[in-house]
DSSP file (Angstrom, degrees, kcal/mol; ACC not computed):
  #  RESIDUE AA STRUCTURE BP1 BP2  ACC     N-H-->O    O-->H-N    N-H-->O    O-->H-N    TCO  KAPPA ALPHA  PHI   PSI    X-CA   Y-CA   Z-CA
    1    1 A M     >        0   0    0      0, 0.0     4,-2.2     0, 0.0     5,-0.2   0.000 360.0 360.0 360.0 -36.5   17.1  -10.0  -75.3
    2    2 A Q  H  >  +     0   0    0      1,-0.2     4,-2.3     2,-0.2     5,-0.2   0.905 360.0  54.0 -65.1 -34.8   17.3  -13.0  -73.1
    3    3 A Q  H  > S+     0   0    0      2,-0.2     4,-2.6     1,-0.2    -1,-0.2   0.928 106.4  52.8 -65.3 -40.6   20.1  -11.4  -71.1
    4    4 A A  H  > S+     0   0    0      1,-0.2     4,-2.3     2,-0.2    -1,-0.2   0.925 110.4  46.4 -58.1 -49.4   17.9   -8.4  -70.5
    5    5 A N  H  X S+     0   0    0     -4,-2.2     4,-2.0     2,-0.2    -1,-0.2   0.897 110.4  53.3 -63.3 -38.2   15.1  -10.5  -69.1
    6    6 A K  H  X S+     0   0    0     -4,-2.3     4,-2.2     1,-0.2    -2,-0.2   0.924 109.1  49.4 -62.4 -45.4   17.4  -12.5  -67.0
    7    7 A R  H  X S+     0   0    0     -4,-2.6     4,-2.0     2,-0.2    -1,-0.2   0.910 109.8  51.8 -58.8 -44.3   18.8   -9.2  -65.4
    8    8 A E  H  X S+     0   0    0     -4,-2.3     4,-1.4     1,-0.2    -1,-0.2   0.892 109.3  49.3 -57.4 -40.2   15.3   -8.0  -64.7
    9    9 A R  H  < S+     0   0    0     -4,-2.0     3,-0.3     1,-0.2    -1,-0.2   0.916 110.4  50.6 -68.4 -40.4   14.4  -11.2  -63.0
   10   10 A E  H  < S+     0   0    0     -4,-2.2    -2,-0.2     1,-0.2    -1,-0.2   0.858 111.5  49.5 -65.9 -35.9   17.6  -11.0  -60.8
   11   11 A K  H  < S+     0   0    0     -4,-2.0     2,-0.3    -5,-0.1    -1,-0.2   0.720  90.2  92.0 -75.6 -26.5   16.8   -7.4  -59.8
   12   12 A S  S  < S+     0   0    0     -4,-1.4     2,-0.0    -3,-0.3    -4,-0.0  -0.547  86.0   2.0 -82.5 136.2   13.2   -7.9  -58.8
   13   13 A G  S    S-     0   0    0     -2,-0.3     2,-0.3     2,-0.0     0, 0.0  -0.168  89.3 -72.1  84.8 179.2   12.5   -8.7  -55.0
   14   14 A F        -     0   0    0      1,-0.1     2,-0.1    -2,-0.0    -2,-0.0  -0.777  41.1-114.7-107.7 150.1   15.0   -8.9  -52.1
   15   15 A T     >  -     0   0    0     -2,-0.3     4,-1.9     1,-0.1     5,-0.2  -0.349  28.9-111.8 -74.4 167.3   17.5  -11.6  -51.3
   16   16 A L  H  > S+     0   0    0      1,-0.2     4,-2.5     2,-0.2     5,-0.2   0.864 118.3  54.8 -68.5 -32.9   17.2  -13.7  -48.3
   17   17 A I  H  > S+     0   0    0      2,-0.2     4,-2.7     1,-0.2    -1,-0.2   0.904 106.8  50.9 -65.3 -41.9   20.2  -12.1  -46.7
   18   18 A E  H  > S+     0   0    0      2,-0.2     4,-2.1     1,-0.2    -2,-0.2   0.928 110.8  48.6 -60.1 -45.9   18.7   -8.6  -47.1
   19   19 A I  H  X S+     0   0    0     -4,-1.9     4,-2.2     1,-0.2    -2,-0.2   0.907 112.1  48.4 -66.3 -40.4   15.5   -9.7  -45.5
   20   20 A I  H  X S+     0   0    0     -4,-2.5     4,-2.4     1,-0.2    -1,-0.2   0.917 109.9  53.1 -65.4 -38.6   17.4  -11.3  -42.6
   21   21 A A  H  X S+     0   0    0     -4,-2.7     4,-2.1     2,-0.2    -2,-0.2   0.908 109.4  49.0 -59.2 -41.4   19.5   -8.1  -42.2
   22   22 A V  H  X S+     0   0    0     -4,-2.1     4,-2.5     1,-0.2    -1,-0.2   0.924 111.5  48.7 -66.0 -44.5   16.4   -6.0  -41.9
   23   23 A L  H  X S+     0   0    0     -4,-2.2     4,-2.3     1,-0.2    -2,-0.2   0.887 109.4  51.7 -64.8 -38.2   14.9   -8.3  -39.4
   24   24 A I  H  X S+     0   0    0     -4,-2.4     4,-2.0     2,-0.2    -1,-0.2   0.910 111.0  48.2 -59.4 -46.0   18.0   -8.3  -37.2
   25   25 A I  H  X S+     0   0    0     -4,-2.1     4,-2.4     1,-0.2    -2,-0.2   0.944 112.5  49.5 -65.9 -47.1   18.1   -4.4  -37.3
   26   26 A L  H  X S+     0   0    0     -4,-2.5     4,-2.4     1,-0.2    -1,-0.2   0.893 110.0  51.4 -60.3 -40.0   14.3   -4.3  -36.3
   27   27 A G  H  X S+     0   0    0     -4,-2.3     4,-2.2     1,-0.2    -1,-0.2   0.899 109.8  49.2 -64.6 -37.8   14.9   -6.8  -33.5
   28   28 A I  H  X S+     0   0    0     -4,-2.0     4,-1.6     2,-0.2    -2,-0.2   0.915 111.0  48.6 -66.7 -43.2   17.7   -4.7  -32.2
   29   29 A L  H  X S+     0   0    0     -4,-2.4     4,-2.6     1,-0.2     5,-0.2   0.906 111.7  51.0 -61.2 -42.6   15.7   -1.5  -32.3
   30   30 A A  H  X S+     0   0    0     -4,-2.4     4,-2.2     1,-0.2    -1,-0.2   0.891 109.0  50.5 -64.8 -39.0   12.8   -3.3  -30.5
   31   31 A A  H  < S+     0   0    0     -4,-2.2    -1,-0.2     1,-0.2    -2,-0.2   0.837 115.2  43.0 -67.7 -30.0   15.1   -4.5  -27.8
   32   32 A V  H  X S+     0   0    0     -4,-1.6     4,-0.8    -5,-0.1    -2,-0.2   0.882 118.4  44.1 -81.6 -43.6   16.5   -1.1  -27.2
   33   33 A A  H  X S+     0   0    0     -4,-2.6     4,-2.4    -5,-0.2     5,-0.2   0.836  99.5  67.2 -71.9 -39.1   13.1    0.8  -27.4
   34   34 A T  H  X S+     0   0    0     -4,-2.2     4,-2.5    -5,-0.2     5,-0.2   0.906 101.0  46.0 -57.6 -49.5   10.9   -1.5  -25.3
   35   35 A P  H  > S+     0   0    0      0, 0.0     4,-2.3     0, 0.0    -1,-0.2   0.910 113.5  51.2 -58.7 -39.4   12.6   -0.9  -21.9
   36   36 A K  H  X S+     0   0    0     -4,-0.8     4,-2.1     2,-0.2    -2,-0.2   0.921 111.1  48.3 -64.6 -44.0   12.6    2.9  -22.6
   37   37 A F  H  X S+     0   0    0     -4,-2.4     4,-1.9     1,-0.2    -1,-0.2   0.907 110.5  49.9 -59.3 -46.9    8.9    2.7  -23.4
   38   38 A M  H  X S+     0   0    0     -4,-2.5     4,-1.8     2,-0.2    -1,-0.2   0.878 109.3  52.1 -60.7 -38.2    8.1    0.8  -20.3
   39   39 A N  H  X S+     0   0    0     -4,-2.3     4,-3.0     1,-0.2    -2,-0.2   0.899 106.5  55.3 -64.1 -41.6   10.1    3.3  -18.2
   40   40 A M  H  X S+     0   0    0     -4,-2.1     4,-2.2     1,-0.2    -1,-0.2   0.897 105.6  50.9 -59.2 -42.7    8.1    6.1  -19.7
   41   41 A Q  H  X S+     0   0    0     -4,-1.9     4,-2.3     2,-0.2    -1,-0.2   0.911 111.2  47.9 -61.3 -42.1    4.9    4.5  -18.7
   42   42 A R  H  X S+     0   0    0     -4,-1.8     4,-2.7     1,-0.2    -2,-0.2   0.919 110.6  50.8 -61.6 -45.6    6.1    4.1  -15.2
   43   43 A E  H  X S+     0   0    0     -4,-3.0     4,-2.4     1,-0.2    -1,-0.2   0.881 108.7  53.7 -59.4 -39.1    7.3    7.8  -15.1
   44   44 A A  H  X S+     0   0    0     -4,-2.2     4,-2.0     2,-0.2    -2,-0.2   0.930 109.3  47.1 -61.5 -47.6    3.8    8.8  -16.4
   45   45 A R  H  X S+     0   0    0     -4,-2.3     4,-2.0     1,-0.2    -2,-0.2   0.894 111.9  50.2 -65.8 -37.5    2.1    6.9  -13.6
   46   46 A I  H  X S+     0   0    0     -4,-2.7     4,-2.6     1,-0.2    -1,-0.2   0.912 109.6  51.1 -64.0 -38.9    4.4    8.4  -11.0
   47   47 A A  H  X S+     0   0    0     -4,-2.4     4,-2.0     1,-0.2    -2,-0.2   0.845 108.4  53.0 -65.8 -32.8    3.7   12.0  -12.4
   48   48 A K  H  X S+     0   0    0     -4,-2.0     4,-2.3     2,-0.2    -1,-0.2   0.920 109.7  48.8 -71.3 -38.1   -0.1   11.2  -12.1
   49   49 A I  H  X S+     0   0    0     -4,-2.0     4,-2.6     2,-0.2    -2,-0.2   0.922 111.4  48.3 -61.8 -45.5    0.4   10.3   -8.4
   50   50 A K  H  X S+     0   0    0     -4,-2.6     4,-1.7     1,-0.2    -1,-0.2   0.877 111.9  49.8 -65.8 -33.7    2.4   13.4   -7.7
   51   51 A Q  H  X S+     0   0    0     -4,-2.0     4,-2.6     2,-0.2    -1,-0.2   0.861 110.7  50.5 -66.2 -40.6   -0.2   15.5   -9.5
   52   52 A L  H  X S+     0   0    0     -4,-2.3     4,-2.5     2,-0.2    -2,-0.2   0.895 107.9  52.3 -64.8 -39.9   -2.9   13.8   -7.4
   53   53 A A  H  X S+     0   0    0     -4,-2.6     4,-2.3     2,-0.2    -2,-0.2   0.906 110.9  47.2 -59.1 -43.7   -1.0   14.5   -4.2
   54   54 A Q  H  X S+     0   0    0     -4,-1.7     4,-2.6     2,-0.2     5,-0.2   0.930 112.1  49.9 -65.2 -46.8   -0.7   18.2   -5.1
   55   55 A T  H  X S+     0   0    0     -4,-2.6     4,-2.4     1,-0.2    -2,-0.2   0.914 111.2  50.0 -59.0 -42.0   -4.4   18.4   -6.0
   56   56 A A  H  X S+     0   0    0     -4,-2.5     4,-2.4     2,-0.2    -2,-0.2   0.917 109.8  50.4 -58.7 -46.0   -5.2   16.7   -2.6
   57   57 A R  H  X S+     0   0    0     -4,-2.3     4,-2.3     2,-0.2    -2,-0.2   0.911 111.1  48.0 -62.0 -44.6   -3.1   19.2   -0.8
   58   58 A S  H  X S+     0   0    0     -4,-2.6     4,-2.5     1,-0.2    -1,-0.2   0.900 111.4  51.8 -63.1 -38.5   -4.9   22.1   -2.5
   59   59 A A  H  X S+     0   0    0     -4,-2.4     4,-2.5     1,-0.2    -2,-0.2   0.902 109.3  49.6 -67.2 -39.1   -8.2   20.5   -1.7
   60   60 A V  H  X S+     0   0    0     -4,-2.4     4,-2.3     2,-0.2    -1,-0.2   0.903 111.9  47.2 -59.4 -45.2   -7.3   20.2    2.0
   61   61 A E  H  X S+     0   0    0     -4,-2.3     4,-2.5     2,-0.2    -2,-0.2   0.894 110.9  53.0 -68.3 -38.2   -6.2   23.8    2.2
   62   62 A L  H  X S+     0   0    0     -4,-2.5     4,-2.7     2,-0.2     5,-0.2   0.939 111.0  46.0 -64.2 -46.0   -9.4   24.9    0.4
   63   63 A V  H  X S+     0   0    0     -4,-2.5     4,-2.1     1,-0.2    -1,-0.2   0.901 112.3  51.8 -63.8 -36.8  -11.5   23.0    3.0
   64   64 A S  H  X S+     0   0    0     -4,-2.3     4,-2.2     2,-0.2    -1,-0.2   0.902 110.5  47.2 -65.9 -41.1   -9.5   24.4    5.8
   65   65 A A  H  X S+     0   0    0     -4,-2.5     4,-2.6     2,-0.2    -2,-0.2   0.902 112.2  49.1 -67.8 -40.1   -9.9   28.0    4.6
   66   66 A K  H  X S+     0   0    0     -4,-2.7     4,-1.7     2,-0.2    -1,-0.2   0.872 111.4  51.0 -65.5 -34.7  -13.7   27.5    4.1
   67   67 A R  H  X>S+     0   0    0     -4,-2.1     5,-2.2    -5,-0.2     4,-0.6   0.930 110.0  49.2 -60.8 -46.8  -13.9   26.1    7.6
   68   68 A E  H ><5S+     0   0    0     -4,-2.2     3,-1.3     1,-0.2    -2,-0.2   0.928 110.2  50.6 -61.4 -47.7  -12.0   29.0    9.0
   69   69 A L  H 3<5S+     0   0    0     -4,-2.6    -1,-0.2     1,-0.3    -2,-0.2   0.837 111.4  49.1 -62.0 -33.7  -14.4   31.5    7.1
   70   70 A L  H 3<5S-     0   0    0     -4,-1.7    -1,-0.3    -5,-0.2    -2,-0.2   0.536 114.0-119.7 -85.5  -5.4  -17.4   29.7    8.5
   71   71 A G  T <<5 +     0   0    0     -3,-1.3    -3,-0.2    -4,-0.6    -2,-0.1   0.759  54.1 159.7  78.0  24.0  -16.0   29.8   12.1
   72   72 A I      < -     0   0    0     -5,-2.2    -1,-0.3    -6,-0.1    -2,-0.1  -0.707  45.0-112.5 -81.8 128.1  -15.9   26.0   12.5
   73   73 A P        -     0   0    0      0, 0.0     2,-1.1     0, 0.0    25,-0.3  -0.181  14.4-131.9 -61.8 148.9  -13.5   25.2   15.4
   74   74 A K        +     0   0    0     23,-0.1     2,-0.2    24,-0.1   -10,-0.0  -0.721  61.7 121.3 -98.3  83.2  -10.2   23.3   14.5
   75   75 A D  S    S-     0   0    0     -2,-1.1    22,-2.3     2,-0.3    23,-0.4  -0.760  79.3 -92.4-138.1-179.4  -10.4   20.7   17.2
   76   76 A G  S    S+     0   0    0     -2,-0.2    -2,-0.0    20,-0.2    62,-0.0   0.298  88.8 107.8 -82.3  11.2  -10.4   16.9   17.7
   77   77 A V  S    S-     0   0    0      1,-0.0    -2,-0.3    -4,-0.0    20,-0.3  -0.766  80.4-112.8 -87.5 126.8  -14.3   16.9   17.7
   78   78 A P        +     0   0    0      0, 0.0     2,-0.2     0, 0.0    18,-0.2  -0.441  48.9 167.7 -64.0 129.1  -15.8   15.4   14.5
   79   79 A R  E     -A   95   0A   0     16,-1.8    16,-3.8    -2,-0.1     2,-0.4  -0.817  25.7-126.7-133.8 173.8  -17.6   18.1   12.6
   80   80 A K  E     -A   94   0A   0     -2,-0.2     2,-0.6    14,-0.2    14,-0.2  -0.976   2.9-152.1-128.7 143.1  -19.1   18.5    9.1
   81   81 A L  E     -A   93   0A   0     12,-2.8    12,-2.6    -2,-0.4     2,-0.2  -0.961  33.1-142.7-101.8 111.5  -18.6   21.0    6.3
   82   82 A L    >>  -     0   0    0     -2,-0.6     4,-1.7    10,-0.2     3,-1.0  -0.479  16.5-133.3 -84.8 145.3  -22.0   20.9    4.5
   83   83 A K  T 34 S+     0   0    0      1,-0.3     6,-0.2     2,-0.2    -1,-0.1   0.846 109.7  61.8 -59.3 -31.3  -22.4   21.1    0.8
   84   84 A S  T 34 S+     0   0    0      1,-0.2    -1,-0.3     3,-0.1     8,-0.0   0.804 106.6  45.7 -65.5 -28.2  -25.2   23.7    1.5
   85   85 A Q  T <4 S+     0   0    0     -3,-1.0    -1,-0.2     1,-0.3    -2,-0.2   0.787 124.7  31.7 -85.0 -27.0  -22.6   25.9    3.2
   86   86 A V    ><  -     0   0    0     -4,-1.7     3,-2.1     1,-0.1    -1,-0.3  -0.824  66.7-169.0-131.1  92.7  -20.0   25.5    0.4
   87   87 A P  T 3  S+     0   0    0      0, 0.0    -1,-0.1     0, 0.0    -4,-0.1   0.719  81.1  70.2 -53.1 -27.8  -21.6   25.1   -3.0
   88   88 A E  T 3  S+     0   0    0      2,-0.0     2,-0.1     0, 0.0    -5,-0.1   0.700  82.4  95.1 -64.6 -19.0  -18.2   24.0   -4.7
   89   89 A L    <   -     0   0    0     -3,-2.1    20,-0.2    -6,-0.2     3,-0.1  -0.428  68.3-148.5 -74.7 148.9  -18.4   20.7   -2.8
   90   90 A K  S    S-     0   0    0     18,-3.5     2,-0.3     1,-0.1    19,-0.1   0.524  80.1 -14.2 -86.6  -8.1  -19.8   17.6   -4.4
   91   91 A G  S    S-     0   0    0     17,-0.7    -1,-0.1    14,-0.1     2,-0.1  -0.952  93.9 -57.3-173.2 177.0  -21.0   16.4   -1.0
   92   92 A D        -     0   0    0     -2,-0.3     2,-0.5   -10,-0.1   -10,-0.2  -0.385  47.9-144.2 -69.2 152.4  -20.6   16.9    2.8
   93   93 A V  E     -A   81   0A   0    -12,-2.6   -12,-2.8    -2,-0.1     2,-0.2  -0.976   7.1-136.6-126.0 122.7  -17.1   16.6    4.1
   94   94 A N  E     -A   80   0A   0     -2,-0.5     7,-2.2   -14,-0.2     2,-0.4  -0.539  25.0-151.7 -71.7 140.0  -16.4   15.2    7.6
   95   95 A L  E     +AB  79 100A   0    -16,-3.8   -16,-1.8     5,-0.3     2,-0.3  -0.900  21.2 175.8-116.0 143.7  -13.8   17.2    9.5
   96   96 A M  E >  S- B   0  99A   0      3,-2.6     3,-1.4    -2,-0.4   -20,-0.2  -0.927  82.5  -5.7-143.8 125.9  -11.4   16.2   12.2
   97   97 A Y  T 3  S-     0   0    0    -22,-2.3   -21,-0.2    -2,-0.3   -23,-0.1   0.788 131.1 -59.8  58.6  29.4   -8.9   18.8   13.6
   98   98 A G  T 3  S+     0   0    0    -23,-0.4    -1,-0.2     1,-0.3   -31,-0.2   0.462 120.0  93.6  82.4   0.6  -10.2   21.2   10.9
   99   99 A Y  E <  S-B   96   0A   0     -3,-1.4    -3,-2.6    41,-0.1    -1,-0.3  -0.785  92.4 -75.7-117.8 166.8   -9.3   19.0    7.9
  100  100 A P  E     -B   95   0A   0      0, 0.0    -5,-0.3     0, 0.0    -1,-0.1  -0.382  42.3-144.9 -56.5 138.1  -11.1   16.3    5.9
  101  101 A Q  S    S+     0   0    0     -7,-2.2    35,-0.4     1,-0.1     2,-0.3   0.930  73.3  18.9 -77.6 -45.4  -11.2   13.3    8.1
  102  102 A W  S >> S-     0   0    0     -8,-0.3     3,-1.1    33,-0.1     4,-1.0  -0.832  78.4-111.9-123.9 166.1  -10.9   10.5    5.4
  103  103 A I  H 3> S+     0   0    0     18,-1.6     4,-1.3    31,-0.3     3,-0.3   0.826 115.8  62.8 -63.5 -29.7   -9.7   10.4    1.9
  104  104 A H  H 34 S+     0   0    0     17,-0.3     4,-0.4     1,-0.2    -1,-0.3   0.800  98.1  59.8 -67.0 -24.6  -13.2    9.7    0.6
  105  105 A D  H X4 S+     0   0    0     -3,-1.1     3,-1.3     1,-0.2    -1,-0.2   0.882  99.7  55.6 -64.6 -36.1  -14.1   13.2    2.1
  106  106 A L  H >X S+     0   0    0     -4,-1.0     3,-2.7    -3,-0.3     4,-2.0   0.860  95.8  66.6 -60.7 -34.6  -11.4   14.6   -0.2
  107  107 A L  T 3< S+     0   0    0     -4,-1.3    -1,-0.2     1,-0.3    -2,-0.2   0.697  91.8  60.6 -68.1 -12.1  -13.3   13.1   -3.1
  108  108 A N  T <4 S+     0   0    0     -3,-1.3   -18,-3.5    -4,-0.4   -17,-0.7   0.435 112.1  40.6 -83.9   1.4  -16.2   15.4   -2.4
  109  109 A V  T <4 S+     0   0    0     -3,-2.7     2,-0.3   -20,-0.2    -2,-0.2   0.726 112.2  49.7-114.2 -36.6  -13.9   18.3   -3.1
  110  110 A I  S  < S-     0   0    0     -4,-2.0     2,-0.4   -21,-0.0    -1,-0.2  -0.750  70.5-127.6-111.7 152.4  -11.7   17.2   -6.1
  111  111 A D        -     0   0    0     -2,-0.3     2,-0.3    -3,-0.1    -3,-0.1  -0.794  35.1-170.8 -86.8 133.6  -12.5   15.7   -9.5
  112  112 A V        -     0   0    0     -2,-0.4   -60,-0.0    -5,-0.1    -5,-0.0  -0.968  26.9 -99.1-134.7 154.6  -10.5   12.5  -10.2
  113  113 A D    >   -     0   0    0     -2,-0.3     3,-1.6     1,-0.1     0, 0.0  -0.262  32.5-123.0 -61.6 141.3   -9.8   10.2  -13.1
  114  114 A E  T 3  S+     0   0    0      1,-0.3    -1,-0.1     3,-0.0    -2,-0.0   0.716 107.2  71.9 -61.2 -17.2  -11.9    7.0  -13.2
  115  115 A N  T 3  S+     0   0    0      2,-0.0    -1,-0.3     0, 0.0     2,-0.2   0.747  81.1  90.5 -70.4 -25.2   -8.7    5.0  -13.2
  116  116 A Y    <   -     0   0    0     -3,-1.6     2,-0.3     8,-0.1    10,-0.2  -0.478  60.4-167.7 -74.3 145.0   -8.1    6.0   -9.5
  117  117 A K  E     -C  125   0B   0      8,-2.8     8,-2.6    -2,-0.2     2,-0.6  -0.936  24.1-114.5-133.2 153.6   -9.5    3.7   -6.9
  118  118 A L  E     -C  124   0B   0     -2,-0.3     2,-0.7     6,-0.2     6,-0.2  -0.778  25.5-169.0 -91.9 121.2  -10.0    4.0   -3.1
  119  119 A Y  E  >  -C  123   0B   0      4,-3.1     4,-1.9    -2,-0.6     3,-0.4  -0.905  61.1 -45.2-113.9 103.9   -7.9    1.5   -1.1
  120  120 A R  T  4 S-     0   0    0     -2,-0.7    -1,-0.0     1,-0.2     0, 0.0  -0.175  94.3 -57.3  65.0-166.6   -9.1    1.4    2.5
  121  121 A D  T  4 S+     0   0    0      1,-0.2   -18,-1.6    -3,-0.1   -17,-0.3   0.624 136.0  39.3 -85.7 -11.6   -9.8    4.7    4.2
  122  122 A W  T  4 S+     0   0    0     -3,-0.4    12,-2.4   -20,-0.1     2,-0.4   0.676 100.5  71.8-113.0 -21.9   -6.3    6.1    3.7
  123  123 A F  E  <  +CD 119 133B   0     -4,-1.9    -4,-3.1    10,-0.2     2,-0.3  -0.799  45.4 167.1-111.0 140.8   -5.1    5.1    0.2
  124  124 A F  E     +CD 118 132B   0      8,-2.0     8,-3.0    -2,-0.4     2,-0.3  -0.965  33.7  69.3-148.0 128.2   -6.3    6.4   -3.1
  125  125 A G  E    S-CD 117 131B   0     -8,-2.6    -8,-2.8    -2,-0.3     6,-0.3  -0.973  89.2 -38.1 166.0-146.1   -4.6    5.9   -6.5
  126  126 A L  E    S-     0   0B   0      4,-2.6     2,-0.3    -2,-0.3     5,-0.2   0.543 111.4 -23.3 -94.5 -10.3   -3.7    3.5   -9.3
  127  127 A G  E >  S- D   0 130B   0      3,-0.7     3,-1.3   -10,-0.2    -1,-0.2  -0.957  81.7 -72.4 177.6 178.9   -2.9    0.5   -7.1
  128  128 A D  T 3  S+     0   0    0     -2,-0.3     3,-0.2     1,-0.3    -1,-0.1   0.863 132.1  27.3 -63.4 -35.7   -1.8   -0.5   -3.5
  129  129 A S  T 3  S+     0   0    0      1,-0.2    20,-3.0    20,-0.2    21,-0.4   0.082 115.4  64.5-113.5  24.5    1.8    0.8   -4.0
  130  130 A C  E <  S+D  127   0B   0     -3,-1.3    -4,-2.6    19,-0.2    -3,-0.7  -0.535  91.0  77.1-140.9  69.4    1.0    3.5   -6.6
  131  131 A C  E    S-DE 125 146B   0     15,-1.5    15,-3.4    -6,-0.3     2,-0.4  -0.870  75.5 -92.9-156.4 179.2   -1.2    5.9   -4.6
  132  132 A I  E     -DE 124 145B   0     -8,-3.0    -8,-2.0    -2,-0.3     2,-0.5  -0.904  26.4-146.3-111.1 149.5   -1.4    8.6   -2.1
  133  133 A E  E     -DE 123 144B   0     11,-2.9    11,-2.6    -2,-0.4     2,-0.4  -0.952  16.6-172.7-114.3 134.2   -1.9    8.1    1.6
  134  134 A Y  E     + E   0 143B   0    -12,-2.4     2,-0.3    -2,-0.5   -31,-0.3  -0.984  13.4 152.4-126.8 130.3   -3.9   10.7    3.6
  135  135 A F  E     - E   0 142B   0      7,-2.1     7,-2.8    -2,-0.4     2,-0.3  -0.992  20.9-154.8-149.8 162.5   -4.4   11.0    7.3
  136  136 A T  E     + E   0 141B   0    -35,-0.4     2,-0.2    -2,-0.3     5,-0.2  -0.951  23.4 138.7-134.4 150.1   -5.1   13.7    9.8
  137  137 A G  E >   + E   0 140B   0      3,-2.6     3,-1.6    -2,-0.3    -2,-0.0  -0.833  57.3  20.8 174.5 149.3   -4.6   14.1   13.5
  138  138 A D  T 3  S-     0   0    0      1,-0.3     3,-0.1    -2,-0.2   -41,-0.1   0.845 128.1 -50.8  49.0  42.2   -3.5   16.6   16.2
  139  139 A G  T 3  S+     0   0    0      1,-0.2     2,-0.3   -64,-0.1    -1,-0.3   0.565 121.3  77.8  82.2   7.9   -4.1   19.6   14.1
  140  140 A H  E <   -E  137   0B   0     -3,-1.6    -3,-2.6   -41,-0.0     2,-0.3  -0.937  61.1-140.3-140.3 172.3   -2.3   18.7   11.0
  141  141 A Y  E     -E  136   0B   0     -2,-0.3     2,-0.4    -5,-0.2    -5,-0.2  -0.891   7.7-150.9-127.3 159.4   -2.6   16.4    7.9
  142  142 A T  E     -E  135   0B   0     -7,-2.8    -7,-2.1    -2,-0.3     2,-0.5  -0.998   8.1-173.9-133.4 131.4   -0.3   14.3    6.0
  143  143 A I  E     -E  134   0B   0     -2,-0.4     2,-0.4    -9,-0.2    -9,-0.2  -0.981  13.7-173.7-124.5 116.6   -0.3   13.4    2.4
  144  144 A R  E     -E  133   0B   0    -11,-2.6   -11,-2.9    -2,-0.5     2,-0.5  -0.863  17.8-137.1-111.3 148.0    2.3   10.8    1.2
  145  145 A E  E     -E  132   0B   0     -2,-0.4     2,-0.6   -13,-0.2   -13,-0.2  -0.886  12.7-166.2-101.5 129.5    3.1    9.6   -2.2
  146  146 A W  E     +E  131   0B   0    -15,-3.4   -15,-1.5    -2,-0.5     3,-0.1  -0.942  25.1 150.3-109.8 108.0    3.7    5.9   -2.8
  147  147 A T    >   +     0   0    0     -2,-0.6     3,-1.5   -17,-0.2   -17,-0.1   0.326  39.0  99.7-120.4   7.1    5.2    5.2   -6.1
  148  148 A N  T 3  S+     0   0    0      1,-0.3   -18,-0.2     2,-0.1    -1,-0.1   0.713  90.4  46.1 -72.1 -15.5    7.3    2.0   -5.7
  149  149 A G  T 3         0   0    0    -20,-3.0    -1,-0.3     1,-0.2   -19,-0.2   0.266 360.0 360.0-109.2  14.9    4.6    0.0   -7.3
  150  150 A C    <         0   0    0     -3,-1.5  -105,-0.2   -21,-0.4    -1,-0.2   0.519 360.0 360.0 -74.9 360.0    3.8    2.3  -10.3
C-alpha cells in the first residue's frame, strides 16, 4: 500500500524539466510568430491606403462627371460644385481644372474611417508616410500612395 501511494505522488504534477521544455517551445513559437504578425499589420495598413487611393480616384471621377453634366468648364479658374447641385455631396467642392482642388474637397465626396487624418492640403491617411497625396493642375489630377511609413 505504501508503494502505491508513493507511485501516485510521483505521477502527480510536472517535473521541472517538462515545464522548462514547454517554456522553451512557447518561446520559439513566439519568436517565429511575432515578426509575421507585425508584417501582417503593415500589410493591412498598406491595403487600407491602396483602398483609400482607389476610393479617392473614384470620387474624383464622380465629381468630374457631375461637373461635365452641369456644364461647368474645365479650366484653371477656381469654381465650385455646390451641394445643392449634387445632393450626394456632403458639402461644396472647390474645383480647379475640373477636379477637386484640395484633398479636403474630396472629403466632401467620400466617407472615411476616423483613423485617417489630414496632413497639410495634399496628404491624407494614417501618418505622414502612410497616406495618399492628391494634387491637380493643368487639366489632370494625381493621386500617389505613400506606404514606406506604414
